[in-house]
C-alpha positions in Angstrom: -147.6 61.5 -53.6 -146.2 60.2 -56.9 -147.1 56.8 -58.4 -144.8 55.3 -61.0 -146.6 52.7 -63.1 -147.1 50.8 -66.4 -150.3 50.8 -68.4 -151.8 47.4 -68.0 -150.0 46.4 -64.9 -152.4 44.7 -62.6 -150.3 45.5 -59.6 -150.2 49.2 -60.5 -153.9 49.2 -61.2 -154.5 48.1 -57.6 -152.7 51.1 -56.3 -154.4 53.5 -58.6 -157.8 52.2 -57.5 -156.8 52.6 -53.8 -155.6 56.2 -54.5 -158.9 57.0 -56.1 -161.1 55.3 -53.5 -159.3 57.4 -50.8 -159.5 60.6 -52.9 -155.8 61.1 -52.4 -154.2 63.7 -54.7 -151.3 62.2 -56.6 -149.0 62.8 -59.5 -149.1 60.0 -62.2 -145.8 59.0 -63.6 -146.7 56.7 -66.4 -143.6 54.8 -67.6 -142.8 52.9 -70.8 -141.3 49.4 -70.2 -140.1 49.1 -73.8 -137.8 52.1 -73.2 -136.5 50.7 -69.9 -137.8 53.7 -68.0 -138.2 51.6 -64.9 -134.5 50.8 -64.9 -133.1 54.3 -64.8 -130.8 55.2 -61.9 -133.5 57.4 -60.4 -136.1 54.6 -60.4 -133.6 52.0 -59.2 -132.8 54.2 -56.3 -136.5 54.1 -55.4 -136.9 50.4 -56.0 -133.7 48.4 -56.6 -135.8 45.5 -58.0 -136.6 47.7 -61.0 -140.3 46.9 -60.8 -143.5 49.0 -60.6 -145.6 50.3 -59.0 -143.5 52.6 -56.9 -145.0 55.1 -54.5 -143.0 58.2 -53.6 -144.3 60.2 -50.7 -141.7 62.8 -49.6 -138.8 60.8 -48.3 -140.7 57.5 -48.4 -140.3 55.2 -51.5 -142.2 52.0 -51.5 -142.7 49.1 -53.9 -145.0 46.1 -53.9 -148.7 46.9 -54.5 -150.1 45.4 -51.3 -147.5 47.2 -49.2 -148.4 50.5 -50.9 -152.1 49.9 -50.3 -151.4 49.2 -46.6 -149.3 52.4 -46.4 -152.1 54.4 -47.9 -154.6 52.9 -45.5 -152.5 54.2 -42.6 -151.8 57.6 -44.0 -155.4 58.1 -45.1 -157.6 55.9 -42.9 -161.0 56.6 -44.6 -162.4 54.7 -46.2 -160.6 51.8 -44.5 -159.4 49.1 -47.0 -158.3 46.6 -44.4 -161.4 46.6 -42.2 -162.6 48.3 -39.0 -162.3 45.3 -36.8 -160.0 42.3 -36.3 -162.6 40.0 -37.8 -162.9 42.2 -40.9 -159.1 42.4 -41.2 -158.8 38.7 -41.1 -161.5 38.1 -43.7 -159.9 40.7 -46.0 -156.5 39.1 -45.8 -157.8 35.6 -46.2 -159.5 36.7 -49.5 -156.3 38.5 -50.6 -154.2 35.4 -49.9 -156.7 33.2 -51.7 -156.2 35.3 -54.8 -152.4 35.7 -54.3 -151.8 31.9 -53.9 -154.4 30.3 -56.1 -155.9 32.7 -58.7 -153.0 35.0 -59.7 -150.5 32.2 -60.6 -153.1 30.4 -62.7 -154.2 33.6 -64.5 -150.6 34.5 -65.3 -150.1 31.0 -66.9 -153.0 31.9 -69.2 -152.3 35.5 -70.1 -148.6 35.3 -70.5 -148.5 33.0 -73.6 -151.6 34.7 -75.1 -150.1 38.2 -74.8 -146.5 37.5 -75.5 -146.5 34.4 -77.8 -146.3 30.7 -77.3 -150.0 30.0 -76.8 -150.0 27.1 -79.3 -147.0 25.4 -77.6 -148.4 25.9 -74.2 -152.0 25.1 -75.0 -152.3 22.1 -72.7 -150.9 24.1 -69.7 -153.2 27.1 -70.5 -156.2 24.7 -70.5 -155.1 23.2 -67.2 -154.6 26.7 -65.7 -158.1 27.6 -67.0 -159.6 24.7 -65.0 -157.8 26.0 -61.9 -159.1 29.5 -62.5 -162.7 28.2 -63.0 -162.5 26.3 -59.7 -161.5 29.5 -57.9 -164.0 31.7 -59.7 -166.8 29.3 -58.7 -165.9 30.0 -55.1 -165.8 33.7 -55.7 -169.2 33.5 -57.5 -170.8 31.7 -54.5 -169.5 34.4 -52.2 -170.7 37.2 -54.4 -174.2 35.7 -54.6 -174.6 36.4 -50.9 -173.0 39.8 -50.6 -171.8 42.7 -52.8 -168.2 42.6 -51.9 -165.6 39.8 -51.4 -164.8 40.1 -47.8 -166.9 42.6 -45.9 -170.1 44.7 -46.4 -168.1 47.5 -48.2 -165.4 47.5 -50.8 -162.0 46.5 -49.4 -158.4 45.7 -50.3 -159.6 42.2 -51.2 -161.7 43.6 -54.1 -159.2 46.0 -55.5 -156.5 43.3 -55.2 -158.4 40.8 -57.4 -160.2 43.1 -59.8 -157.3 44.0 -62.2 -156.6 40.3 -62.6 -160.1 39.6 -63.6 -159.9 42.3 -66.3 -156.6 41.0 -67.4 -158.0 37.5 -67.7 -161.0 38.6 -69.7 -158.8 40.7 -72.1 -156.7 37.7 -72.8 -159.7 35.5 -73.3 -160.9 37.8 -76.0 -157.7 37.7 -78.0 -157.4 35.8 -81.3 -154.8 33.5 -79.8 -157.3 32.3 -77.2 -160.1 31.4 -79.5 -159.1 27.8 -80.2 -158.5 27.2 -76.5 -162.2 27.2 -75.4 -161.3 28.9 -72.1 -165.0 29.4 -71.2 -164.7 32.8 -69.4 -166.8 34.9 -71.9 -169.2 36.4 -71.8 -168.7 36.9 -68.1 -172.3 37.9 -67.4 -173.4 34.4 -68.5 -170.6 32.3 -67.0 -170.3 34.2 -63.7 -173.2 36.6 -63.3 -172.5 37.6 -59.7 -168.9 38.3 -60.6 -170.0 40.4 -63.5 -172.2 42.5 -61.2 -169.2 43.0 -58.9 -167.1 44.0 -61.9 -169.7 46.6 -62.8 -169.8 48.0 -59.3 -166.1 48.6 -59.4 -166.3 50.2 -62.9 -168.9 52.6 -61.5 -166.6 53.9 -58.7 -165.7 57.6 -58.8 -162.3 58.0 -60.4 -162.3 54.6 -62.0 -161.7 56.0 -65.5 -158.4 57.6 -64.4 -157.2 54.1 -63.4 -158.0 52.4 -66.7 -155.0 51.3 -68.7 -154.5 54.0 -71.4 -153.3 51.6 -74.1 -156.4 49.5 -73.6 -158.7 52.4 -74.7 -157.7 52.1 -78.4 -158.4 48.3 -78.8 -161.3 46.0 -78.3 -160.4 43.9 -75.3 -163.1 41.3 -75.4 -166.7 40.8 -76.4 -168.9 43.0 -74.3 -166.1 45.1 -73.0 -167.0 48.7 -72.0 -165.3 51.6 -73.8 -164.2 54.1 -71.1 -164.5 57.7 -72.0 -161.2 59.6 -72.3 -160.0 61.2 -69.1 -159.7 65.0 -69.4 
């Protein structure tokens, strides 16, 4: 299998985590968005939308991170990421959709202006989005106080779907442009201790370091951030 991706893409990070969890051998194709490498004829033939991640498995080419994870779950059933029973599958998808519909859009409203400019002009909307994120994270925190993982007794697609967005949010909250906004996310261990413990569980997974965004390794993401060792 080949995975085409960008460093720092939350969607690509999901797929990399799934590949590592399932111990699937894959070839990493790290692209540079600034060079338009995702818009080449070869890549557009694989995904006409010109987006990553893209998985290529023989004659199969697939975009959209959740679709790729579902594909991996069928080709390599263990460990299952979408549950072993109908009840587990339902709980996992509910948690994924909660993140997809309520957390991700609000997080993107925060991180976009902070990373790419315009944080001052959009300060009011960023603060409003932060309130929405806090409301959702409080629900996640309550869940993680009662169990180790979001949807089931073991790690699932719900966890790896949400995790990259939490890291993206924390990285944005640590940027200089965010300091005057009083977002209230850092330090995570004080604001959301159960979520911080969940975060550390994922960071401790075998193969995690291979999934970490390469360009993040050379910068201080946020107060208290870990510094992953280079991957050999």
